[in-house]
C-alpha positions in Angstrom: 25.3 5.6 71.0 28.8 6.5 69.5 30.0 10.2 69.7 30.3 11.5 65.9 32.6 14.6 65.5 34.3 16.5 62.2 37.9 17.1 63.3 38.2 20.8 63.8 41.9 20.5 64.1 44.4 19.0 61.4 47.9 18.7 61.4 50.7 16.3 63.1 49.1 14.9 66.0 51.2 12.6 67.9 50.3 9.4 69.7 50.7 10.9 72.9 48.4 13.7 72.2 45.9 11.1 70.9 45.9 8.9 73.9 46.1 12.2 76.3 42.7 13.4 74.2 41.0 10.1 74.7 41.7 9.6 78.3 40.3 13.2 78.7 37.2 12.2 76.8 36.8 9.1 78.6 37.2 10.9 82.3 35.0 13.7 81.3 32.2 11.2 79.8 32.3 9.3 83.1 32.1 12.3 85.4 29.3 13.5 83.2 27.6 10.4 83.8 27.7 10.4 87.2 26.4 13.8 87.5 23.3 12.9 85.3 22.6 9.8 87.1 22.8 12.1 90.5 20.4 14.4 89.1 18.1 11.6 87.8 18.2 10.1 91.4 17.3 13.3 92.9 14.6 14.1 90.6 13.1 10.7 91.2 13.1 11.4 94.9 11.5 14.5 94.4 8.6 13.2 92.3 8.2 10.4 94.9 7.8 12.8 97.3 4.8 14.9 95.7 3.4 11.9 93.6 0.6 11.3 95.8 -0.3 14.9 96.3 -0.3 15.4 92.4 -2.5 12.3 91.9 -4.8 13.6 94.2 -5.1 17.1 92.8 -5.2 15.7 89.3 -8.6 13.6 90.5 -10.1 16.9 92.0 -9.8 18.5 88.9 -10.9 15.8 86.6 -14.0 15.3 88.7 -14.4 19.0 88.8 -14.1 19.2 85.1 -17.0 16.4 84.9 -19.3 18.7 87.1 -18.7 21.8 85.2 -19.1 20.0 82.0 -22.3 18.5 82.9 -23.6 21.7 84.0 -22.8 23.8 80.9 -24.4 21.0 78.7 -27.3 20.8 80.9 -27.8 25.2 80.4 -26.2 25.4 77.0 -29.4 27.2 75.8 -29.3 29.7 78.8 -25.7 30.0 79.4 -24.4 30.2 75.8 -27.1 31.3 73.6 -25.1 34.2 72.5 -21.2 33.0 72.9 -19.6 30.0 73.1 -17.7 30.9 76.1 -18.7 32.4 80.0 -16.6 34.2 81.6 -16.6 33.9 85.5 -14.9 34.7 88.5 -12.5 31.7 88.6 -11.9 31.4 85.0 -13.6 30.8 81.6 -15.7 28.1 80.4 -17.1 27.1 77.3 -17.3 25.1 74.0 -14.9 24.8 71.2 -15.7 23.7 67.9 -13.3 21.1 67.1 -11.4 20.5 63.6 -13.7 19.1 60.8 -13.4 15.5 60.1 -15.1 13.2 57.7 -17.6 10.1 59.3 -19.1 7.5 57.0 -23.0 7.6 57.7 -24.5 4.4 58.8 -24.4 1.6 56.4 -21.6 3.0 54.5 -17.7 2.2 54.8 -14.7 4.0 53.4 -14.5 1.4 50.8 -17.9 2.1 49.3 -17.2 5.8 49.8 -14.2 5.6 47.8 -16.0 3.9 45.0 -18.8 6.6 44.8 -16.2 9.6 44.7 -14.4 7.9 42.1 -17.7 7.9 40.1 -19.2 11.1 41.0 -16.5 13.9 41.7 -13.0 12.2 40.4 -11.2 15.6 41.7 -11.3 14.3 45.2 -9.0 11.3 44.9 -5.4 11.8 45.6 -2.8 10.4 43.5 0.8 10.6 44.6 3.9 9.7 42.3 6.9 9.2 44.4 10.4 7.8 44.1 11.0 4.5 45.7 14.5 5.5 46.9 14.3 2.8 49.5 13.7 0.1 46.8 16.6 1.9 44.7 19.2 1.7 47.3 18.2 -2.0 48.4 18.7 -3.2 44.8 21.5 -0.9 43.9 23.5 -4.3 43.2 21.1 -6.0 41.0 22.4 -7.1 37.9 19.4 -4.9 36.4 19.3 -1.8 37.9 23.1 -1.4 38.8 23.7 -0.1 35.0 20.8 2.0 35.1 21.8 4.5 38.1 24.2 6.1 36.2 21.7 6.3 32.9 18.9 7.9 35.0 21.2 10.4 36.7 21.6 8.5 40.3 24.6 7.4 42.2 24.4 5.8 45.7 26.9 7.0 48.1 27.7 6.5 51.8 29.4 9.1 54.1 31.8 8.4 56.6 31.6 9.8 59.8 34.2 9.6 62.7 32.9 8.2 66.0 34.2 7.5 69.7 33.0 4.9 71.7 33.7 4.2 75.5 33.9 1.1 77.1 31.5 0.2 79.5 32.7 1.1 83.2 30.8 -0.5 85.7 30.0 1.7 89.1 
């Protein structure tokens, strides 16, 4: 991906300064890539070293959660008759209410529900109006649309950004 920059220096830059800056940029980018590669390699080795142990621990945690959940569901009436959570020596377990959601009843589809809502409680139907900017940009050269853009108060603009893209160096 090219690097983009807005120049902070303006004035009389010579070709020598230009070449020196580009050389320094390329050198720094190459060194940076080498360091990042070494970091990734070392991190990969570290992750690989502990991967089997982490997988084993994750499996044990998952198995434990299944046992805890099964027990709590079986004992829900006795353990959670006053509160939704239970404080233990090792932590807290409990049941949380999830975010409410709508679900269709058996024998109904979202299409049939939509029709019935339109008939009985139309205030719960959304209609949104928004400008189709992507279509206007795509049709900006269309002979019917182009003259209307100015009339409706729009113009299509394209900013320009400076970039530096280095040649790929094989290591």
